[in-house]
Structures are given as C-alpha cells and as structure tokens.
BALOLUM-19803 format. One record per residue (C-alpha): residue in one letter; x, y, z. Coordinates in steps of 0.2 Angstrom, whole numbers, always signed. Example, Ala and Ser with C-alpha at 12.3 -4.5 7.8 and 13.67 -1.06 7.14 Angstrom:
2
residuo: A | x: +62 | y: -22 | z: +39 .
residuo: S | x: +68 | y: -5 | z: +36 .
This chain:
80
residuo: L | x: +0 | y: +0 | z: +0 .
residuo: F | x: +14 | y: +12 | z: +4 .
residuo: E | x: +22 | y: +9 | z: -13 .
residuo: Q | x: +5 | y: +12 | z: -21 .
residuo: R | x: +4 | y: +28 | z: -12 .
residuo: R | x: +22 | y: +33 | z: -16 .
residuo: G | x: +17 | y: +30 | z: -35 .
residuo: F | x: +2 | y: +41 | z: -34 .
residuo: H | x: +12 | y: +55 | z: -26 .
residuo: D | x: +25 | y: +53 | z: -40 .
residuo: Q | x: +11 | y: +54 | z: -53 .
residuo: I | x: +3 | y: +69 | z: -45 .
residuo: E | x: +20 | y: +78 | z: -44 .
residuo: A | x: +23 | y: +74 | z: -63 .
residuo: A | x: +6 | y: +79 | z: -68 .
residuo: L | x: +8 | y: +96 | z: -59 .
residuo: Q | x: +25 | y: +99 | z: -68 .
residuo: V | x: +18 | y: +100 | z: -86 .
residuo: A | x: +14 | y: +116 | z: -94 .
residuo: T | x: -4 | y: +114 | z: -93 .
residuo: P | x: -9 | y: +102 | z: -79 .
residuo: D | x: -25 | y: +92 | z: -82 .
residuo: P | x: -36 | y: +96 | z: -67 .
residuo: T | x: -47 | y: +80 | z: -70 .
residuo: A | x: -32 | y: +69 | z: -71 .
residuo: I | x: -25 | y: +76 | z: -56 .
residuo: G | x: -41 | y: +75 | z: -47 .
residuo: R | x: -43 | y: +56 | z: -51 .
residuo: L | x: -25 | y: +53 | z: -45 .
residuo: V | x: -29 | y: +62 | z: -28 .
residuo: I | x: -45 | y: +53 | z: -26 .
residuo: A | x: -36 | y: +36 | z: -29 .
residuo: D | x: -22 | y: +41 | z: -17 .
residuo: H | x: -35 | y: +46 | z: -4 .
residuo: G | x: -42 | y: +28 | z: -6 .
residuo: V | x: -25 | y: +20 | z: -3 .
residuo: G | x: -23 | y: +31 | z: +12 .
residuo: E | x: -40 | y: +25 | z: +19 .
residuo: Q | x: -34 | y: +7 | z: +16 .
residuo: I | x: -18 | y: +11 | z: +26 .
residuo: R | x: -28 | y: +18 | z: +40 .
residuo: T | x: -40 | y: +3 | z: +41 .
residuo: E | x: -25 | y: -9 | z: +41 .
residuo: H | x: -16 | y: +1 | z: +54 .
residuo: S | x: -32 | y: +1 | z: +65 .
residuo: K | x: -33 | y: -18 | z: +63 .
residuo: F | x: -15 | y: -20 | z: +68 .
residuo: Q | x: -17 | y: -9 | z: +83 .
residuo: T | x: -32 | y: -19 | z: +89 .
residuo: R | x: -23 | y: -36 | z: +87 .
residuo: F | x: -7 | y: -29 | z: +95 .
residuo: E | x: -16 | y: -22 | z: +110 .
residuo: A | x: -25 | y: -39 | z: +112 .
residuo: L | x: -8 | y: -47 | z: +115 .
residuo: L | x: -3 | y: -36 | z: +130 .
residuo: S | x: -6 | y: -39 | z: +148 .
residuo: P | x: -17 | y: -26 | z: +157 .
residuo: D | x: -2 | y: -17 | z: +164 .
residuo: Q | x: +7 | y: -17 | z: +147 .
residuo: L | x: -8 | y: -11 | z: +138 .
residuo: A | x: -10 | y: +4 | z: +151 .
residuo: N | x: +9 | y: +8 | z: +149 .
residuo: F | x: +8 | y: +7 | z: +130 .
residuo: K | x: -8 | y: +18 | z: +130 .
residuo: A | x: +1 | y: +31 | z: +141 .
residuo: Q | x: +16 | y: +31 | z: +131 .
residuo: R | x: +6 | y: +33 | z: +115 .
residuo: E | x: -4 | y: +48 | z: +122 .
residuo: N | x: +12 | y: +56 | z: +128 .
residuo: G | x: +20 | y: +55 | z: +110 .
residuo: A | x: +33 | y: +42 | z: +115 .
residuo: C | x: +27 | y: +30 | z: +101 .
residuo: S | x: +26 | y: +42 | z: +87 .
residuo: G | x: +41 | y: +46 | z: +75 .
residuo: P | x: +42 | y: +58 | z: +61 .
residuo: G | x: +27 | y: +60 | z: +49 .
residuo: K | x: +9 | y: +59 | z: +51 .
residuo: R | x: +2 | y: +45 | z: +62 .
residuo: F | x: -14 | y: +35 | z: +59 .
residuo: H | x: -21 | y: +33 | z: +77 .
C-alpha cells in the first residue's frame, strides 16, 4: 500500500509539472491516493487492535500512556 501511495504521489507531482496540468487527471489521482490512504488507516487500526490484544493489562496501560504522551510516534503523520 505504501508503494502504491508513493506511486500516486510521484504521478501527481509529474502531472503538476507539465505546462498545462489536467485538473481532471490530477483529481482522479488524488482521489485514488486518498483511497489508498484510507486502506492504510484501516489496516493500521486492525493491527493496533490485534497488537493491544496481546498485551497484559499493565502493558496495555503503559503502552496507551506512552502513545498519548507521543513516545510511540516518530516523524510524519500517524494514523491513530
């Protein structure tokens, strides 16, 4: 999914670099990219649920506290 998203970003960038960008083509690419982004968010949410189910109550509380304090986030946008 990340490779698909990167491909859409590259295509959007290329479409914007031409002398006369085609708004319809760019719009289609943006909509397709958005759909892949939604798929990524859905898969991340499923993973998060499965991961949290593996933790003990203490581990889960600790993990949630760290996530709320930003300790589990790195650079870039996060999906939780």
